[in-house]
N, C-alpha and C positions, 0 to 999 in steps of 0.2 A: 901577792896575788898576781896572777898572770894577766897579760893584756886581754885575753879572750874573756876572762871572768869579769874584768872591769868593763869591757864592752857590753857584756851580757847584763851586768847590773845597771849600767847606764841606759841600756835599751829598756829594761824593766821600769826604771824611773821615768823615762819619757812616756812609756805606755801608760803608767799610772797617772802622770800629769795630764795626758790627753783624755783619759777616762774621767778624771776629776773635772776637767774643763767641759767635756760633753755633758756630764751629769749636771753641772751648774746651768748650762745652756738649756738642757731639757727641763729642769725644774723651773727656770725663769719662764720658758715658753708655756709650761703647764699652768703656772700662776696667771699668766696673761690670758690664756684660754678660759680659765675658771672665772676670771674677772669679766671677760666678755660675755660668757654664758650668763652670769649673774645680772649683768647689765641688760642683756636681751630679755631675760626673764622679767625683770622689773618693767622694762618697756612694754612687754606683752601684757602684763597685769594692768598697767596704766591704760593701755589701749583698750583692753577689754572693759575696764571700768568706764572709760569715756564713751565707748560704744553703747554700753548699757544705759547710761544717762541719756545719750542721744536717742536711743530707741524708746525710752520711756517718754521723752519729750514728744517724739513723733506720734506715739500712741495717744497721748493726752491731746495733742493738736487734732488728730484724726477724730477722736471722740467729740471734741468741741465742735469741729466742723460738721460732723454728722448730726449733732444735736441742733445746731443752727439751721441746717438744711431741713431737718425734720420739722422744726418749729415753723419755718417759712412755708413748708408744704401744708402743714396743718392749718396755718392762717389762711392760705390760699383756698383750701377746701372749705373752711368755715365761711369765707367771703363768698365763694361760689354758691354755697348752700343758702346763705342769706339772700343773695340775689334771686336764686330760683324760687325760694319760698315767697318772696314778694310778688313774683309774677304768676304764681299759681293761685287760681281762684276756685272756690268750691261752689257748685250749683246744687243747692239742696231743695228738693221738691218732696212731695208727700211720699212718693214711691221710694226715694233714696232713704228717707227717714225710717220707713217701714223695714227696709233691708238692714239698716244699721241696728235697729231694735231687735230684729230676728237673730242677727249675728250675736249680739250680746246675750240674748236669752238662751240661745242654743248652747252657750258655754256653761250655763248653770245647771 
């Protein structure tokens, strides 16, 4: 074999070695990227699940607070009504009795 052929074959071997080395580096990098993507996907799923739980807790808390506030408001209204009912007095005279009877009888 001539010197040029040997150089050519040697160059081809070096090119093949470089290609193999680059292929291994690309494959290694691809695997690392896939692992990172899978890790991010799992993190995302965990974060979504945690956010859902937190959201449900906030909704339950808001409902409970609304129920407590509504109960307090209803108690206040009842208390005010009781106080007002104690201060109201009815003056019944014959004329008022006649009007009440007329109202009842007109409905029949």
